[in-house]
Wavefront OBJ file of the C-alpha trace (Angstrom):
o trace
v 0.000 0.000 0.000
v 1.251 3.439 -0.903
v 1.670 5.689 2.154
v 2.262 9.005 0.403
v 0.272 11.010 2.934
v -0.823 14.609 2.599
v -2.443 17.076 5.010
v -6.134 16.314 5.497
v -5.767 12.563 4.953
v -7.437 10.223 7.400
v -5.340 7.434 8.874
v -5.388 4.680 11.460
v -2.599 4.576 14.053
v -1.217 1.030 13.909
v 2.031 1.320 15.860
v 3.976 3.424 18.330
v 7.368 3.782 19.947
v 5.874 4.838 23.274
v 2.290 6.129 22.916
v 0.617 2.733 22.794
v -2.622 4.380 23.994
v -3.135 5.772 20.473
v -2.908 2.454 18.604
v -6.202 1.685 16.900
v -7.409 5.278 16.859
v -8.349 7.180 13.717
v -6.787 10.553 13.072
v -6.523 13.372 10.568
v -3.060 14.364 9.355
v -2.322 18.048 9.801
v 1.354 18.696 9.044
v 4.560 16.701 8.591
v 7.305 18.085 10.841
v 11.010 17.313 10.520
v 13.672 17.270 13.249
v 14.440 20.808 14.422
v 11.426 22.321 12.663
v 9.160 24.809 14.444
v 5.430 24.169 14.198
v 2.250 25.532 15.709
v 0.256 22.711 17.270
v -3.547 22.491 17.201
v -3.549 23.947 20.738
v -1.948 27.137 19.356
v 1.412 26.598 21.083
v 4.669 26.864 19.117
v 6.923 23.801 19.479
v 10.289 22.748 18.079
v 10.283 19.120 16.959
v 13.247 17.201 18.390
v 12.789 13.712 16.943
v 12.434 11.899 13.630
v 9.898 13.120 11.084
v 6.335 12.888 12.413
v 2.865 13.926 11.415
v 0.946 16.268 13.682
v -2.393 14.453 13.952
v -5.771 15.240 15.480
v -8.468 12.847 16.602
v -10.895 12.075 19.378
v -9.227 10.603 22.434
v -5.619 10.906 21.269
v -3.006 11.091 23.998
v 0.212 13.064 24.010
v 3.522 12.529 25.845
v 5.250 15.404 27.616
v 8.972 15.828 28.314
v 8.409 15.299 32.041
v 7.102 11.791 31.238
v 3.447 12.567 31.814
v 0.733 11.525 29.361
v -2.374 13.586 28.754
v -5.436 13.213 26.558
v -5.354 16.184 24.215
v -7.047 15.169 20.923
v -3.789 15.771 19.051
v -0.321 14.300 18.982
v 2.603 13.251 16.819
v 2.932 10.015 14.868
v 5.679 8.642 12.648
v 4.532 7.885 9.089
v 5.491 4.198 9.512
v 2.902 3.914 12.304
v 0.045 5.145 10.109
v -2.202 3.347 7.619
v -4.282 5.305 5.165
v -8.070 5.276 5.462
v -8.445 6.767 1.969
v -9.580 3.476 0.486
v -6.618 3.084 -1.878
v -6.609 -0.625 -1.058
v -10.274 -1.247 -1.960
v -9.856 -1.516 -5.769
v -7.301 -4.306 -5.204
v -9.783 -6.169 -3.007
v -12.549 -5.731 -5.591
v -10.247 -6.876 -8.369
v -9.322 -10.064 -6.497
v -13.015 -10.873 -5.991
v -13.646 -10.424 -9.726
v -10.826 -12.837 -10.600
v -12.231 -15.499 -8.259
v -15.744 -15.187 -9.712
l 1 2 3 4 5 6 7 8 9 10 11 12 13 14 15 16 17 18 19 20 21 22 23 24 25 26 27 28 29 30 31 32 33 34 35 36 37 38 39 40 41 42 43 44 45 46 47 48 49 50 51 52 53 54 55 56 57 58 59 60 61 62 63 64 65 66 67 68 69 70 71 72 73 74 75 76 77 78 79 80 81 82 83 84 85 86 87 88 89 90 91 92 93 94 95 96 97 98 99 100 101 102 103
């Protein structure tokens, strides 16, 4: 499956390095941020990203990790592209095609 995401895409969080609470939750992709890049989060606060490239994502019930080790529900967070699966439906034509071949 092609994971060439763009802002506004819907995705499912399928993995995590530490925020396991977000696995299985749907989200909307807002902005891809690179290491060292400044970005304004959905809460209006300016942050500097200090890790590998991640998408800023929003979604009901998402949790976010803070530098002091605390975790808070905030309806937005960061997620590496490798931990996201598209909900665009790009995979559906393949499924339909395989059904047609079997018929």
